[in-house]
N, C-alpha and C positions, 0 to 999 in steps of 0.2 A: 654303475652303468652310466653311459654318456648321455648328455642332454639330447643329442640327436636320436639315440636309441629310444628314449622315452617319447619323443615327438612322433616317431613312426609307430610306436606301440599303442599309444593312447589316442582314441578317436575323439571327435568333437563332443559327443554326448558325455563321455567320461570326463573331459576337461570341464564341461559345464557343471557336471555333478560336483567335481572337486571345488570349483570356484564357488558354487552355491553353498556347499557345506562350510567353506572357509568364511564366506560373508556372513552366514548365519551365526557362526560361532563368535564372530566379532560384534554382533549386535547385543545390546543390553538385554538381559533376561532370556537369552536364547536357550538356556538349558532348563527351562521350566517344564513341568509336566504338561502334555497337550492331550486332553481327553474330554473336555467340555465343549459346548457350542462356542464359547468365547475362544477357546484354544483352537478350534477348527478355523475360526475367522482369522486368528493370528497366523496359523499355518498357511492359509490361502494368501494372506498379505505377504508373508515371507516369500512364498513362491512367486507372487507377482513382482516382488523386488528382485529376485534372483533371475527370473526369465520373463521380463516384462513384455517383450514383443510377442513371445509365444503364447503367454497366458491371455494376452489381449485378443488373440484370434479365436478363443473359446468363449462361448456364451457363458456369462457369469454363473448362472444357476447350474449349468452343466458342469462347469469347473468345480464348483463347491460340492456337488453330489459326488463327482469322481474323487476329489480329495478326501471327502468324508469316508467313502468306501475304503480307500487304501490306507487312510490314517487308522481306521478301525482295525484293519488287518495288521498293520504295523504294531499297534498297541497289543493286539492279541498274541503277536509273536514275541512280545517282551520288550519292544522298543518304546520305553516310557518317556524318553526325552525328545524334544522337538527337533534336535539336530539330526538324530538317526531317522526319525519319522520323515523329515524333509528329504533326506537322501533316498529313502525307500519310495516316497511318493514321486520324486523326480524320475527315478527309474520307471515307475509305472506310467508317468506322463509321457516320457520319451518313447514308450513302446505300447501305448494304449492298454497297459496292464499285462501284456504278454511277457514282458521281461521277468516279472515276479513269479511267473509260472514255470520258468525254465529250471530243469533239474539242478544245474550248477548253482543257481541262485538259492534254490531251496536247501541245498547243502550248506550254504553260508548261513541261512536262517535257522538251521537246526541248532546252531550254537552261535548266535550273532555276537560279534565283538562288542564289548561293553562301552568302550570309549568311542566318541564320534570320529576321531582320527582313524582309529583302527577299522571302524565300520566303513568309512569312506575309502580307505585303502583296499578293503576287501571288495568293494563295488568297482573301484577302478581296475582291480585285477581280474574282473570277470572277462570271459572271452567276448570278442566282438559280436559273436552270434547272439548273445543275450540282448545286446542293444539293437541288433538287426531283426529281432524276432517280431516286431510289430511297428506300425507307423506311429509317429508322435500323435498325441491326441488332437492337436491343432491341425494336423494334415488329414485326419480321418474325415470321412464324408460327414457333412452337416455339422462342422465344428461350431458354426454360429447359427 
């Protein structure tokens, strides 16, 4: 497919997701397990690195609670590595959680791709309606 085709097909949140996963994969220790309080802090720090302007608009405790909730769901779904958890939480952040409730996303999560690249590709391939299903958390009322 041509570059122009992909530019038209992939919306901004999907590009941010791809960039975020790529940046996280490049960071040392990015493939560690993320299930403890320290790992929650690391995931929040990764998200603040990937989307700093957006996360700055959310009150820190609210952001941490939100990330903890969706990280727990990601782990329960079998996403043990921080790379795929980050991609999962980014989708949740960009839709205030509504994206992860979409049937097409749930189909992906029924048998989530094991590699971070394949998981990222699966999320990028989601229909735009998934990304349009909810407002970004930082745009939702009372973000701060």
